[in-house]
C-alpha positions in Angstrom: 0.0 0.0 0.0 1.2 3.5 -0.8 1.1 6.4 1.7 2.8 9.6 0.9 2.3 12.9 2.7 3.6 15.9 0.7 5.8 13.4 -1.4 7.4 11.9 1.8 6.9 8.2 1.8 5.4 6.7 4.9 4.4 3.3 3.3 6.8 1.5 5.7 4.4 2.5 8.6 1.4 0.9 7.0 0.7 -2.7 8.1 0.2 -5.5 5.7 -3.6 -5.5 6.2 -3.6 -2.0 4.7 -6.1 0.7 5.6 -9.8 1.6 5.5 -11.2 3.9 2.8 -14.7 5.3 3.1 -16.5 8.1 1.4 -18.6 10.9 2.8 -21.1 12.9 0.9 -20.8 16.6 0.3 -24.3 18.0 0.1 -25.3 21.0 -1.9 -27.8 23.8 -1.1 -30.6 22.0 -3.0 -31.0 19.2 -0.4 -34.4 19.4 1.1 -37.3 17.6 2.7 -40.6 17.8 0.7 -44.1 18.1 2.1 -44.6 14.4 1.9 -41.6 13.8 4.2 -39.2 12.6 1.5 -35.6 13.8 1.8 -33.9 14.7 -1.5 -30.1 14.9 -1.4 -28.2 17.2 -3.7 -24.9 15.4 -3.7 -22.1 17.6 -5.0 -19.2 15.1 -4.4 -18.0 12.1 -2.5 -14.9 12.8 -0.5 -12.5 10.0 0.6 -11.9 9.4 4.3 -8.9 7.1 5.0 -8.2 5.6 8.5 -4.8 3.9 8.8 -3.7 2.1 12.0 0.0 2.6 11.8 2.8 0.2 12.9 4.7 1.0 16.1 7.4 3.6 15.5 10.5 5.1 17.1 10.6 8.6 18.6 12.3 9.9 15.4 9.7 8.4 13.1 6.9 9.8 15.2 8.4 13.3 15.3 8.9 13.3 11.5 5.3 12.1 11.0 3.8 14.7 13.3 5.7 17.5 11.5 4.4 16.2 8.2 0.9 16.0 9.5 1.0 19.6 10.8 2.2 21.0 7.4 0.3 18.6 5.1 -1.2 19.8 1.9 -1.2 16.7 -0.4 -1.4 13.0 0.2 -0.9 10.0 -2.1 -2.9 6.9 -1.4 -4.7 4.0 -3.1 -8.2 5.0 -3.9 -10.5 2.0 -3.8 -13.2 3.8 -5.9 -10.9 4.3 -8.9 -8.6 1.4 -8.2 -5.5 3.7 -8.7 -3.0 5.7 -6.6 -4.2 9.3 -6.4 -2.6 12.5 -5.1 -5.1 15.0 -3.7 -5.4 18.0 -1.3 -6.2 16.7 2.2 -6.7 17.4 5.9 -4.6 15.0 8.0 -4.9 14.2 11.7 -3.1 11.8 14.1 -4.5 10.2 17.2 -2.5 10.6 20.4 0.6 8.3 20.8 1.5 6.4 23.9 5.0 5.3 24.9 4.7 1.5 25.0 8.4 0.5 25.3 11.2 2.4 27.0 13.9 -0.1 27.7 17.6 -0.2 27.2 17.7 2.8 24.8 14.8 1.5 22.8 11.7 3.7 22.6 8.6 2.6 20.8 5.4 4.7 20.3 2.0 3.4 19.5 -1.6 3.7 20.7 -1.3 0.7 23.0 0.5 -2.6 23.1 -2.2 -4.1 20.8 -3.1 -1.3 18.4 -1.3 1.5 16.5 -1.7 5.2 16.2 -4.5 6.1 13.8 -3.7 8.5 10.9 -6.9 10.0 9.4 -6.8 11.5 5.9 -9.8 13.5 4.7 -10.0 14.6 1.1 -10.7 18.4 0.8 
């Protein structure tokens, strides 16, 4: 699976099972409920929402990723709708990280011992 944030490759942090891609509707001003109670959607677009549970990472990797997330403008990922790798303007967020190993000069960050930090990418 491919994962790039502003052309910086983070594919090595994506587990083999990949990531989840969903789509949210962007509704236009003509969405309305008619007198008979029927709701009519004016769908302008479908925007991708990607959730990636990342592999555990070192302090250096986490610091680099957090810097990229703060300054992110573009992301490259595999779009399940088109079946291709796409680069699009996005908003990126990262769930809080927990120090899970701090032993003999080895530091590992993750969400917990059993799950990774979640990176969320929302198409603009």
